[in-house]
C-alpha positions as CSV (number, residue, x, y, z in Angstrom):
1,M,8.0,27.7,27.2
2,E,7.5,29.4,23.8
3,R,3.7,29.4,24.3
4,Q,4.2,31.0,27.8
5,L,6.4,33.6,26.2
6,R,3.8,34.4,23.6
7,R,1.2,34.8,26.4
8,A,3.6,37.1,28.3
9,R,4.0,39.3,25.3
10,R,0.3,39.5,24.8
11,A,-0.3,40.2,28.4
12,S,2.3,43.0,28.7
13,G,2.8,44.3,25.2
14,R,6.7,44.1,25.6
15,R,9.4,41.7,24.7
16,V,10.3,38.8,26.9
17,Q,13.6,37.2,26.1
18,P,13.9,33.4,25.8
19,G,14.5,31.9,29.2
20,Q,12.7,34.7,31.0
21,V,9.2,34.9,32.4
22,G,8.2,38.5,33.2
23,V,7.2,39.3,36.7
24,A,5.7,42.5,35.5
25,A,4.0,40.6,32.7
26,R,2.3,38.2,35.1
27,V,2.6,35.2,32.9
28,A,-0.7,33.4,33.1
29,P,-1.2,29.7,33.7
30,P,-1.8,27.7,30.6
31,S,-5.2,28.2,29.1
32,R,-6.2,24.8,30.5
33,P,-6.6,25.7,34.2
34,F,-4.4,22.7,35.3
35,G,-2.0,22.2,32.4
36,R,1.4,23.1,34.0
37,L,1.2,24.8,37.4
38,L,3.5,27.8,37.1
39,P,5.3,29.1,40.2
40,L,3.3,31.8,42.0
41,G,6.5,34.0,42.0
42,A,5.9,34.3,38.2
43,L,2.1,34.1,38.4
44,L,1.5,36.7,41.1
45,G,4.8,38.6,41.5
46,G,4.2,41.9,39.9
47,V,1.9,44.4,38.2
48,A,0.0,43.1,35.3
49,L,-0.4,45.2,32.2
50,A,1.2,48.6,32.5
51,P,2.6,49.0,29.0
52,S,5.8,50.7,30.2
53,V,6.8,48.0,32.6
54,A,9.6,45.6,31.6
55,V,11.0,43.5,34.5
56,A,11.6,39.8,34.1
57,Q,12.3,37.0,36.5
58,T,13.6,33.6,35.6
59,A,10.8,31.1,36.2
60,G,13.0,28.5,37.6
61,D,14.4,30.9,40.2
62,A,11.0,31.3,41.8
63,A,10.8,27.6,42.8
64,V,10.6,27.2,46.6
65,S,11.3,24.2,48.6
66,A,9.2,23.3,51.7
67,K,12.1,24.3,54.0
68,E,12.8,27.7,52.5
69,T,11.3,30.8,54.2
70,T,11.4,33.2,51.3
71,L,10.9,33.0,47.6
72,P,14.2,34.0,46.0
73,T,13.9,36.3,43.0
74,V,16.1,37.4,40.2
75,N,15.1,40.6,38.6
76,V,16.2,40.8,34.9
77,R,15.5,43.9,32.8
78,S,14.6,43.1,29.3
79,E,14.4,45.5,26.3
80,R,11.0,47.2,26.3
81,D,9.1,46.9,23.1
82,R,8.7,50.4,21.9
83,E,5.5,49.6,20.1
84,P,2.3,50.1,22.1
85,G,1.0,47.1,24.0
86,S,-1.6,45.0,22.3
87,Y,-5.3,45.5,22.9
88,Q,-5.5,41.7,23.5
89,P,-6.7,40.8,27.0
90,G,-4.1,39.5,29.3
91,I,-4.5,38.6,32.9
92,T,-7.6,39.3,34.9
93,S,-8.4,38.8,38.5
94,V,-12.1,39.7,38.2
95,G,-13.0,36.2,39.4
96,K,-10.5,36.5,42.4
97,L,-8.1,34.2,40.5
98,E,-5.3,35.2,38.2
99,Q,-6.6,33.9,34.9
100,L,-6.6,34.5,31.1
101,A,-9.8,35.9,29.9
102,K,-10.4,32.7,27.9
103,D,-10.4,30.7,31.1
104,V,-13.3,32.6,32.6
105,P,-16.6,30.8,31.9
106,Q,-18.6,34.1,31.5
107,S,-18.7,37.1,29.2
108,L,-15.8,39.4,30.0
109,T,-14.5,42.5,28.4
110,I,-11.0,43.8,29.5
111,V,-10.5,47.4,28.4
112,P,-6.7,48.1,28.6
113,E,-5.0,51.4,29.2
114,T,-3.4,51.3,25.8
115,L,-6.9,51.4,24.2
116,W,-8.2,54.4,26.1
117,Q,-5.0,56.3,25.7
118,D,-5.3,55.9,21.9
119,Q,-8.9,57.1,22.1
120,N,-7.9,59.9,24.6
121,A,-10.6,58.6,27.0
122,T,-10.1,60.1,30.5
123,T,-13.1,59.0,32.5
124,L,-14.6,55.6,33.3
125,R,-17.7,56.4,31.3
126,E,-15.6,57.1,28.2
127,A,-13.6,53.8,28.6
128,L,-16.9,51.8,28.9
129,R,-18.1,52.8,25.5
130,N,-15.9,49.9,24.4
131,V,-18.2,47.3,26.2
132,P,-21.0,45.5,24.4
133,G,-24.5,45.7,26.1
134,L,-23.6,48.6,28.3
135,T,-25.5,52.0,28.2
136,F,-25.4,55.2,30.2
137,N,-28.0,56.8,32.5
138,A,-28.4,60.5,33.1
139,G,-28.7,62.1,36.5
140,E,-31.3,60.0,38.1
141,G,-33.4,61.6,40.9
142,G,-30.5,63.8,41.9
143,R,-28.0,61.0,41.6
144,I,-24.4,62.1,41.2
145,G,-21.6,60.2,39.5
146,D,-21.2,57.2,37.2
147,N,-24.4,55.4,36.4
148,F,-24.6,52.5,33.9
149,T,-27.0,49.8,32.7
150,I,-25.7,46.4,31.7
151,R,-27.9,44.0,29.8
152,G,-30.9,46.1,30.8
153,Y,-30.2,46.1,34.5
154,S,-28.9,49.0,36.6
155,A,-25.3,48.6,37.6
156,V,-25.0,51.8,39.6
157,G,-24.3,49.7,42.7
158,D,-21.9,47.3,40.9
159,L,-18.7,49.3,40.6
160,Y,-15.6,47.8,42.2
161,L,-12.0,49.0,42.7
162,D,-9.5,46.1,42.7
163,G,-12.2,43.7,43.6
164,I,-13.6,45.7,46.5
165,R,-17.0,47.5,46.4
166,D,-16.8,51.1,45.3
167,N,-20.4,52.1,45.7
168,A,-20.1,55.8,46.3
169,Q,-21.5,58.3,43.8
170,Y,-18.7,60.2,42.1
171,E,-17.2,60.8,38.7
172,R,-14.4,58.4,38.2
173,D,-11.2,59.2,36.3
174,L,-8.8,56.8,34.6
175,F,-5.4,58.4,35.6
176,N,-4.6,55.7,38.2
177,L,-6.0,52.7,36.3
178,Q,-4.3,50.2,34.1
179,Q,-7.4,48.3,32.9
180,V,-11.1,48.0,33.5
181,D,-12.8,44.5,33.6
182,V,-16.5,44.2,32.9
183,L,-17.9,40.8,33.8
184,R,-21.4,40.3,32.6
185,G,-24.2,38.2,34.0
186,A,-25.2,37.4,37.6
187,A,-22.1,37.3,39.9
188,S,-23.2,37.5,43.5
189,M,-21.2,34.4,44.3
190,I,-18.0,36.5,43.8
191,F,-19.2,40.0,44.7
192,G,-22.2,39.6,47.0
193,R,-25.3,41.7,46.6
194,G,-26.2,43.3,43.2
195,S,-24.5,42.2,40.0
196,T,-27.6,41.2,38.2
197,G,-26.5,42.4,34.7
198,G,-22.8,42.4,35.6
199,I,-20.1,44.3,37.4
200,V,-17.4,46.9,36.5
201,N,-14.0,46.4,38.2
202,Q,-11.3,49.1,38.0
203,V,-7.7,47.8,38.3
204,S,-5.3,50.2,39.9
205,K,-1.7,50.9,38.8
206,Q,0.8,49.4,41.2
207,P,4.5,50.1,41.7
208,V,6.8,47.9,39.5
209,L,10.4,46.9,39.5
210,Q,11.8,49.5,37.1
211,D,12.4,53.2,36.9
212,Q,9.9,54.7,34.5
213,Y,8.5,58.2,34.2
214,T,5.8,59.5,31.8
215,A,4.1,62.8,31.7
216,S,1.5,64.2,29.2
217,L,-0.3,67.4,28.4
218,T,-3.5,67.6,26.4
219,V,-5.1,70.7,25.0
220,G,-8.2,71.1,22.8
221,N,-11.2,73.2,21.8
222,Y,-13.8,74.0,24.4
223,S,-10.9,75.2,26.6
224,Y,-9.8,71.6,27.2
225,A,-6.6,71.2,29.2
226,R,-5.3,68.1,31.0
227,A,-2.0,67.2,32.6
228,V,-1.0,63.7,33.9
229,A,2.2,62.3,35.3
230,D,3.0,58.6,36.1
231,L,6.3,58.3,38.1
232,N,7.6,54.9,39.2
233,K,10.9,54.4,41.1
234,L,12.8,51.3,42.0
235,V,13.9,51.6,45.7
236,G,15.4,48.2,46.4
237,E,15.9,44.7,45.1
238,N,12.2,44.0,45.5
239,A,10.6,47.3,46.3
240,A,9.2,50.3,44.4
241,V,7.2,53.4,44.8
242,R,4.8,55.0,42.3
243,L,3.0,58.3,42.1
244,N,0.2,59.2,39.7
245,V,-1.1,62.8,39.5
246,M,-3.8,64.4,37.3
247,G,-5.4,67.8,36.7
248,T,-8.2,68.5,34.2
249,N,-10.0,71.8,33.4
250,A,-12.5,71.7,30.5
251,E,-15.6,73.3,29.2
252,S,-18.1,71.5,27.0
253,S,-19.9,71.8,23.6
254,R,-22.9,72.4,25.8
255,D,-23.3,76.1,26.8
256,E,-22.0,76.9,30.3
257,V,-21.1,73.4,31.3
258,F,-17.6,72.8,32.7
259,V,-15.6,70.4,34.8
260,R,-12.5,70.8,37.0
261,R,-11.0,67.8,38.7
262,W,-7.6,66.8,40.1
263,G,-6.3,63.6,41.7
264,I,-3.2,62.1,43.3
265,A,-2.4,58.5,44.0
266,P,0.8,57.5,45.8
267,A,1.7,53.8,46.4
268,V,4.5,51.7,47.7
269,R,5.1,48.0,47.3
270,W,7.8,45.8,48.7
271,G,8.7,42.2,48.9
272,I,7.6,41.9,45.2
273,G,7.8,38.3,44.1
274,T,8.9,37.0,47.6
275,R,7.1,35.0,50.2
276,D,5.6,38.1,51.8
277,E,4.5,41.0,49.6
278,F,3.1,44.2,51.0
279,Y,1.3,47.1,49.4
280,L,0.2,50.6,50.7
281,A,-1.7,53.1,48.6
282,Y,-3.9,56.2,48.8
283,F,-6.2,57.6,46.1
284,Y,-7.7,61.0,46.2
285,L,-10.0,62.6,43.6
286,D,-11.6,66.1,43.7
287,Y,-14.3,67.0,41.3
288,E,-16.2,70.3,40.7
289,G,-18.5,71.1,37.8
290,L,-21.7,72.5,36.5
291,P,-24.1,69.5,36.3
292,D,-26.0,69.0,33.0
293,Y,-29.4,67.5,32.9
294,G,-29.9,67.9,29.2
295,V,-33.2,68.5,27.6
296,P,-36.8,67.4,28.4
297,F,-39.0,65.2,26.3
298,F,-41.8,66.5,24.0
299,Q,-44.3,64.1,22.6
300,G,-42.0,61.1,23.4
301,R,-38.8,62.5,21.9
302,P,-36.0,64.7,23.1
303,L,-36.9,68.4,22.7
304,D,-35.8,69.5,19.3
305,V,-33.5,72.5,20.1
306,P,-29.9,73.3,19.3
307,V,-27.7,70.7,21.0
308,T,-25.7,73.4,22.7
309,R,-28.7,74.9,24.6
310,F,-28.5,74.7,28.4
311,Y,-31.5,75.0,30.6
312,G,-29.8,75.1,34.0
313,L,-28.7,77.9,36.3
314,A,-25.1,78.7,35.6
315,N,-25.1,81.2,38.4
316,A,-26.4,78.8,41.0
317,D,-26.0,75.2,40.1
318,Y,-22.9,73.1,41.2
319,Q,-21.6,69.6,41.7
320,R,-18.8,68.9,44.2
321,D,-17.5,65.4,44.9
322,T,-14.4,64.1,46.7
323,A,-13.2,60.5,47.2
324,G,-10.4,59.4,49.4
325,I,-9.4,55.7,49.4
326,A,-6.7,54.1,51.5
327,T,-5.6,50.5,50.8
328,A,-3.2,48.1,52.5
329,S,-2.6,44.5,51.4
330,W,-0.5,41.5,52.3
331,I,0.2,38.4,50.2
332,H,1.7,35.5,51.9
333,R,2.9,32.7,49.7
334,F,3.0,29.4,51.5
335,S,4.3,27.7,48.3
336,P,4.3,28.3,44.6
337,D,0.7,26.9,44.5
338,T,-0.8,28.3,47.7
339,N,-1.2,31.8,48.9
340,L,-3.3,34.0,51.2
341,K,-4.1,37.6,50.2
342,T,-5.6,40.0,52.7
343,V,-6.8,43.6,51.9
344,L,-7.9,46.3,54.2
345,R,-9.6,49.4,52.7
346,Q,-11.0,52.5,54.1
347,G,-13.0,55.0,51.9
348,T,-14.3,58.5,52.6
349,Y,-16.6,60.1,50.1
350,K,-18.4,63.5,50.1
351,R,-20.9,64.8,47.5
352,D,-22.9,68.0,47.2
353,L,-25.4,68.7,44.4
354,W,-27.5,71.7,43.4
355,A,-28.7,71.1,39.9
356,T,-31.6,71.9,37.5
357,A,-33.6,69.3,35.6
358,P,-35.7,71.0,32.8
359,R,-39.4,70.1,32.4
360,L,-41.9,71.5,30.0
361,A,-44.6,73.4,31.8
362,G,-48.0,71.7,31.6
363,N,-48.6,69.6,28.5
364,P,-48.1,71.9,25.5
365,A,-49.6,70.7,22.2
366,Q,-46.8,72.5,20.2
367,I,-43.4,74.1,20.9
368,T,-42.5,77.7,20.3
369,D,-39.7,79.8,21.5
370,S,-42.0,81.2,24.2
371,T,-43.1,77.8,25.5
372,A,-42.4,77.7,29.3
373,V,-39.8,75.4,30.8
374,N,-39.8,74.8,34.6
375,R,-36.4,74.3,36.3
376,Q,-37.0,71.4,38.6
377,R,-34.5,71.4,41.5
378,Q,-32.3,68.4,42.1
379,A,-30.3,69.0,45.2
380,R,-28.8,66.5,47.5
381,G,-25.7,65.7,49.5
382,A,-24.0,62.9,51.5
383,E,-21.0,61.9,53.5
384,E,-20.0,58.2,53.3
385,Q,-17.4,56.0,55.0
386,T,-16.7,52.4,54.2
387,L,-14.4,49.9,55.8
388,T,-13.7,46.6,54.1
389,L,-11.6,43.6,55.1
390,Q,-11.3,40.9,52.4
391,S,-9.2,37.8,52.6
392,D,-8.8,35.2,49.8
393,F,-7.0,31.8,50.1
394,T,-6.1,30.0,46.9
395,T,-4.4,26.7,46.4
396,R,-3.9,23.9,43.8
397,F,-3.7,20.3,44.5
398,V,-4.3,16.8,43.0
399,T,-6.5,14.1,44.4
400,G,-5.8,10.9,42.3
401,T,-6.2,12.0,38.7
402,V,-8.4,15.0,39.5
403,Q,-6.9,18.4,39.8
404,H,-8.3,21.2,41.9
405,W,-7.9,25.0,42.0
406,V,-9.6,26.1,45.2
407,L,-10.6,29.6,46.3
408,A,-12.0,30.3,49.8
409,G,-12.6,33.7,51.2
410,V,-14.3,36.1,53.6
411,E,-15.5,39.7,53.2
412,V,-16.5,42.0,56.0
413,L,-17.9,45.4,55.0
414,R,-19.1,48.3,57.0
415,E,-20.9,51.3,55.4
416,D,-21.8,54.5,57.3
417,V,-23.8,57.0,55.3
418,H,-25.3,60.4,56.1
419,R,-27.6,61.7,53.4
420,W,-29.7,64.9,53.2
421,T,-31.7,67.0,50.8
422,N,-30.6,70.6,49.9
423,V,-33.6,72.9,50.0
424,G,-34.2,76.6,49.5
425,S,-37.3,78.7,50.2
426,V,-36.9,80.5,46.9
427,A,-38.1,78.6,43.8
428,N,-36.0,78.4,40.7
429,P,-37.1,80.9,38.1
430,P,-38.7,79.4,35.0
431,T,-37.4,80.0,31.5
432,T,-38.5,79.5,27.9
433,V,-37.6,77.0,25.2
434,G,-36.1,79.7,22.9
435,N,-34.4,81.9,25.5
436,P,-33.1,79.8,28.4
437,N,-31.1,82.6,30.1
438,P,-28.6,80.6,32.3
439,Y,-27.9,83.8,34.4
440,P,-31.3,85.1,35.4
441,P,-31.4,87.6,38.2
442,L,-31.9,85.9,41.6
443,P,-33.2,87.4,44.7
444,P,-30.7,88.1,47.5
445,N,-32.1,85.4,49.7
446,Y,-31.8,82.7,47.0
447,F,-28.5,81.6,48.4
448,T,-28.9,82.5,52.1
449,S,-32.2,80.5,52.3
450,R,-30.5,77.2,51.4
451,T,-30.6,74.6,54.2
452,R,-30.4,70.9,54.7
453,T,-33.4,68.8,55.5
454,G,-34.4,65.2,55.7
455,D,-31.2,64.0,57.3
456,V,-31.0,60.2,57.2
457,Y,-28.3,58.0,58.7
458,F,-27.8,54.6,57.1
459,D,-25.5,51.9,58.6
460,A,-25.0,48.6,56.7
461,G,-22.9,45.6,57.6
462,T,-22.1,42.7,55.4
463,V,-20.4,39.4,56.2
464,G,-19.8,37.2,53.2
465,L,-18.3,33.7,53.1
466,Y,-17.5,32.1,49.8
467,A,-15.7,29.1,48.3
468,Q,-15.1,27.8,44.8
469,D,-13.4,24.8,43.2
470,I,-12.3,24.4,39.6
471,I,-12.1,20.7,39.1
472,R,-10.2,19.3,36.1
473,F,-11.6,15.8,35.9
474,L,-10.5,15.0,32.3
475,P,-7.6,16.4,30.3
476,Q,-9.9,18.7,28.3
477,W,-12.8,19.2,30.7
478,S,-13.2,21.3,33.9
479,L,-16.1,22.0,36.2
480,M,-16.4,25.1,38.3
481,L,-18.5,25.0,41.4
482,G,-18.9,28.0,43.8
483,A,-21.2,29.2,46.6
484,R,-21.4,32.2,48.8
485,W,-23.4,33.1,51.9
486,D,-24.1,36.7,52.7
487,N,-25.5,38.3,55.9
488,F,-26.5,41.8,55.0
489,R,-28.0,44.1,57.7
490,A,-29.3,47.6,57.1
491,D,-30.2,50.1,59.8
492,Y,-32.0,53.3,58.6
493,D,-32.3,56.2,61.1
494,R,-35.0,58.6,59.9
495,P,-36.1,61.8,61.5
496,L,-39.4,61.8,63.4
497,P,-42.2,61.2,62.9
498,Q,-41.1,58.6,60.3
499,G,-39.0,56.6,62.7
500,D,-36.2,54.1,62.2
501,L,-36.2,51.0,60.0
502,N,-34.0,48.0,59.8
503,R,-33.7,44.7,57.9
504,T,-31.5,41.7,57.8
505,D,-31.1,39.3,54.8
506,R,-29.2,36.0,54.7
507,V,-28.8,34.8,51.2
508,W,-27.0,32.0,49.3
509,S,-25.6,32.7,45.8
510,Y,-24.2,30.1,43.4
511,R,-21.9,30.0,40.4
512,T,-21.1,27.0,38.2
513,G,-19.5,26.5,34.8
514,L,-18.6,23.6,32.6
515,L,-15.5,24.2,30.4
516,F,-14.3,22.2,27.4
517,Q,-10.9,23.2,26.1
518,P,-9.8,20.9,23.3
519,S,-6.6,23.0,22.7
520,D,-4.8,26.0,24.0
521,Y,-6.6,28.1,21.4
522,Q,-10.2,27.0,22.1
523,S,-12.5,27.2,25.1
524,Y,-16.2,26.5,25.2
525,Y,-18.4,26.9,28.3
526,L,-21.8,26.6,29.7
527,A,-22.3,28.8,32.8
528,Y,-25.0,29.4,35.4
529,G,-25.0,32.0,38.2
530,T,-27.4,33.7,40.6
531,A,-27.6,37.2,42.1
532,F,-29.7,39.0,44.8
533,N,-30.7,42.6,45.4
534,P,-31.8,43.3,49.0
535,S,-34.2,46.1,49.8
536,G,-31.5,48.0,51.6
537,E,-29.1,48.0,48.7
538,L,-27.8,51.5,47.8
539,Y,-29.0,52.8,51.2
540,A,-32.6,52.7,50.3
541,L,-35.3,51.5,52.7
542,D,-38.8,52.6,53.2
543,D,-41.9,51.4,55.1
544,R,-42.7,48.9,52.4
545,T,-39.3,47.6,51.4
546,A,-38.2,47.1,55.0
547,N,-40.6,44.2,55.0
548,T,-39.7,42.8,51.6
549,P,-37.2,40.0,51.0
550,P,-34.5,40.4,48.3
551,E,-35.1,40.2,44.6
552,E,-33.5,37.2,42.9
553,S,-32.0,36.8,39.5
554,R,-30.1,34.3,37.4
555,N,-27.9,34.1,34.3
556,L,-27.6,31.2,31.9
557,E,-24.9,31.5,29.2
558,L,-23.3,29.4,26.5
559,G,-20.2,30.7,24.9
560,G,-16.9,30.2,23.2
561,K,-13.5,31.9,23.2
562,W,-10.7,31.4,20.7
563,E,-7.3,32.7,19.8
564,A,-6.5,33.3,16.2
565,F,-3.5,34.5,14.1
566,D,-1.1,32.4,16.1
567,G,-2.7,33.4,19.3
568,N,-2.4,37.2,18.7
569,L,-6.2,37.8,18.3
570,S,-8.7,36.9,21.0
571,L,-12.3,36.2,19.9
572,A,-15.4,35.6,22.0
573,A,-19.1,34.9,21.4
574,A,-21.9,34.1,23.8
575,V,-25.7,33.7,23.9
576,F,-27.3,34.4,27.3
577,R,-30.5,34.9,29.2
578,T,-30.4,37.1,32.3
579,E,-33.6,37.0,34.3
580,K,-35.0,38.6,37.4
581,T,-37.5,36.2,38.8
582,N,-39.2,38.3,41.5
583,E,-38.9,42.0,41.0
584,R,-40.4,44.4,43.5
585,N,-43.7,45.9,42.6
586,T,-45.8,48.4,44.7
587,D,-49.5,47.8,45.4
588,L,-51.1,50.7,47.3
589,S,-53.7,48.4,48.7
590,I,-51.0,46.7,50.8
591,P,-49.6,49.5,52.9
592,N,-46.6,47.7,54.6
593,L,-45.2,45.5,51.9
594,S,-43.8,45.6,48.4
595,L,-44.8,42.7,46.2
596,L,-42.2,40.4,44.8
597,S,-44.4,39.7,41.8
598,G,-42.5,41.1,38.9
599,K,-40.5,39.2,36.3
600,R,-38.3,40.4,33.5
601,H,-35.6,39.0,31.3
602,T,-33.0,39.9,28.7
603,D,-32.0,37.5,25.9
604,G,-29.0,38.3,23.9
605,I,-26.0,37.5,21.7
606,E,-22.5,39.1,22.2
607,I,-19.4,39.0,20.1
608,Q,-15.9,40.5,20.7
609,A,-12.5,40.7,19.1
610,A,-9.3,42.1,20.6
611,G,-5.7,41.9,19.5
612,R,-3.5,42.0,16.5
613,L,-4.4,41.0,12.9
614,T,-0.9,41.7,11.8
615,P,2.2,43.0,13.7
616,N,1.1,46.5,12.8
617,W,-2.7,46.3,12.9
618,E,-4.6,46.4,16.1
619,V,-8.4,46.0,16.6
620,F,-10.8,46.1,19.5
621,A,-14.4,45.5,18.6
622,G,-17.7,44.2,20.1
623,G,-21.4,44.0,19.6
624,A,-24.5,42.9,21.4
625,L,-28.0,42.0,20.3
626,M,-30.5,42.2,23.1
627,R,-34.2,41.4,23.4
628,A,-35.5,42.6,26.8
629,K,-39.0,42.4,28.2
630,I,-40.9,43.0,31.4
631,D,-42.8,39.6,31.6
632,Q,-44.9,40.2,34.6
633,A,-45.9,43.3,36.7
634,S,-48.6,44.2,39.1
635,G,-49.9,46.9,41.4
636,Q,-48.7,50.4,40.4
637,Q,-46.4,48.8,37.8
638,A,-49.1,46.8,36.1
639,N,-49.1,49.1,33.0
640,T,-45.4,48.2,32.3
641,Q,-46.1,44.5,31.7
642,G,-44.9,43.5,28.2
643,M,-42.8,46.7,27.9
644,V,-39.0,47.0,27.2
645,P,-37.0,47.9,30.3
646,I,-35.5,51.4,30.5
647,N,-32.3,52.2,28.6
648,T,-32.1,48.7,27.0
649,P,-31.4,49.1,23.2
650,S,-31.9,46.2,20.9
651,Y,-28.2,46.5,19.8
652,T,-24.9,48.1,20.7
653,Y,-21.7,48.0,18.7
654,N,-18.1,49.4,19.0
655,V,-15.1,49.1,16.7
656,W,-11.7,50.7,17.2
657,T,-8.6,50.0,15.1
658,T,-5.1,51.4,14.6
659,Y,-2.4,50.7,12.0
660,R,1.4,51.4,12.4
661,L,3.1,53.1,9.5
662,P,6.8,53.6,8.9
663,E,8.9,56.2,10.7
664,G,6.9,56.2,13.9
665,W,3.5,57.2,12.5
666,R,0.3,55.5,13.5
667,V,-3.3,56.1,12.4
668,G,-6.5,54.9,14.0
669,G,-10.2,55.4,14.2
670,G,-13.5,53.7,14.9
671,F,-17.1,54.1,15.8
672,Y,-19.6,53.1,18.5
673,G,-23.3,53.3,18.7
674,V,-26.6,52.0,20.2
675,G,-30.1,51.5,19.0
676,D,-33.2,53.3,20.2
677,R,-33.7,53.3,24.0
678,Y,-36.8,53.9,26.1
679,A,-36.5,56.4,28.8
680,N,-39.5,55.3,30.9
681,A,-41.0,52.0,31.9
682,T,-44.2,52.6,29.9
683,N,-42.1,53.1,26.7
684,T,-43.7,56.5,25.8
685,N,-40.4,58.4,25.8
686,V,-37.8,57.3,23.2
687,V,-34.2,58.3,22.8
688,P,-33.1,57.7,19.2
689,G,-30.1,55.5,18.4
690,Y,-26.9,56.9,17.0
691,T,-23.4,56.2,15.7
692,R,-20.4,58.3,16.6
693,W,-17.1,58.2,14.7
694,D,-13.7,59.1,16.2
695,A,-10.2,59.3,14.6
696,M,-6.6,59.4,15.8
697,L,-3.2,60.3,14.3
698,A,0.0,59.7,16.3
699,Y,3.8,60.3,15.8
700,E,5.8,58.2,18.3
701,Q,9.5,58.2,19.1
702,R,11.7,56.7,21.8
703,F,11.2,59.5,24.4
704,Y,8.1,61.3,23.2
705,A,4.9,61.0,21.3
706,L,2.4,63.4,19.7
707,R,-1.2,62.3,19.3
708,L,-4.1,64.1,17.6
709,N,-7.6,62.9,18.5
710,L,-10.8,63.9,16.7
711,L,-13.9,63.1,18.7
712,N,-17.3,62.9,17.0
713,L,-15.6,63.3,13.6
714,F,-18.7,63.9,11.6
715,N,-20.3,66.2,14.3
716,A,-23.2,63.8,14.8
717,R,-26.1,65.0,17.0
718,Y,-26.9,62.3,19.6
719,Y,-28.1,61.7,23.1
720,E,-26.1,59.5,25.4
721,G,-27.4,59.8,29.0
722,V,-31.0,58.6,29.5
723,Y,-33.5,59.2,32.3
724,Q,-37.3,59.2,32.3
725,G,-37.7,62.9,32.4
726,H,-34.7,64.1,30.4
727,T,-31.8,63.0,28.2
728,V,-28.3,64.5,27.9
729,P,-26.7,65.2,24.5
730,G,-23.2,63.9,23.7
731,T,-20.3,66.1,22.7
732,L,-20.1,67.9,19.4
733,R,-16.9,67.6,17.3
734,A,-13.8,68.1,19.5
735,V,-10.1,68.3,18.6
736,Q,-7.5,67.3,21.2
737,L,-3.7,67.3,20.9
738,T,-1.5,65.3,23.4
739,L,2.2,65.6,24.0
740,E,3.6,62.7,26.0
741,L,7.2,62.5,27.4
742,R,8.6,59.3,28.7
743,Y,11.9,58.0,30.2
744,D,13.0,54.7,31.6
């Protein structure tokens, strides 16, 4: 029991009294997947990691006999630990099972809310700076929203919300999230198409069984202002409601660039910890801003101009996104060891972009203030709707001396997309390197001439069936075996004379892992997984790819995970090879087919540490060394053979640490950085590596806290977003002050 209590403390960051196992803390099963099978009332009965939750349930009270129709619960409120929750990873469901991170035989980073609050990170992009091997892409061909690369492979289509695909292009905010899980390596067995380099899963806040209210206001330079409220109310013995709201208005260290966004997320949950648990939630996010496509390249490097200089049209450019996501779920617990969870989700997304990408005119031999810069138009829009039904059945049982933890599920996904190009008959006026007037005079018909063209309607349907068994065949050894079958159909309706396209792919994906766990503090694994990328992924088909089978990839990984300092610090290390075995290449001599003739791989080493070195000293750190190469290419891509893939540095690193001082004071700081990255496949454009330092000072009391954050402490000049024609600078030094009020 003491070991379980320690795990509960680490998972929740709050005290759990002896004899109590926190529902809200979601006590994990022992690190050996089949040590002691805890009741599911304790395992699944509440929200996981919100640091302000403190509800407990006696584990013995959750036991259910075969004749009972409900799981009785006893809700016991324990004293909340006033210290911030640990950075140590707690429970994750990224593999569709409630597990400790050390029981997942694959590289996994869990970024907790406590970490990004200390860093004053507010967007998904900012939170993911804490993940090894992950880099950021700039606006790509008019793309809107979050765009990442993991281990050298694009992850733009590998974003998930509570385990369900969240493909749409929009700028994600953290106000309704309690953690972000990044699983690296091929994972199509769990998530279906995509997931070559890994996936990013956002975990939403849920109602919990305690009254708790927090609100915060942040102000800073560059006209930064942000207000957030998180309100949770107990409305019955096993029911609660929660409301999260956010508003942000900010300018940038880049001239003219600004962002305004607001969001609201109500949720209700009832039957918490009982046989039948229900959940209804809605999430809405509205975003408006001036898009920033940074600076062009000159002689293979970012154009050397002041980092504040903006080459867009502040009097014409815009970006507008909305996302509305409705979710309903039902968990039915047949027994403490068997349950069925069904989730229905409907998403509606809109996006509209009119942006400027700067390009040097011609091929100048040298740069002067009068060198011409063309303002290339990037203008697109879309309306998307998704409908997902996902059902997962999990059970544990024993056959002889062999123990099984079985997952079986089905996913049905429907995607309806209408995309178009925004055009105007009036060209963007050019500018110059030294005088990029963002408010040039525009002719009267500049705005009235805007129209939509190239309307395309894309319908995609996916049916996925999957099963997995974790087999404990010896006391210290487990074998994971999983397989998934996907039927993916894409219908692409194009305007005449192009005509319609369609394609259907039926693909098997596999996942296997061998775990050796000689103690509760050690775990070693060897894992193998596959992934596939169909031609219709991300709503993209053309005359060639409509006839081309999916790309295939695989991941081989050897790793270890440990718990040190009496289990308060989690450590992980892995060596891996992620390989795409048949990448699409284009050969103009074959008019109706893309060639699956390309090969590429990334070899690497990753290390991570998260948790407490002492009761007052927290750390979250990671690093990756990567060696990526395009092994084989043909056709139009033949000149990329032997090159390094786009936006794949040889190393990334991140360190953040805080220390608690007497009288409620806490100090912290850290740094993150990446090595040089190539912006194009021929490796002629290079974005230099960088290191950025941040710092934090906080004063925390029972009902309030003050926190001062310094971003880019040493005012480093660096480039974060990468694309083949441009790169986007990161922020200059920023100062932000947050006042947080809380009551429970």
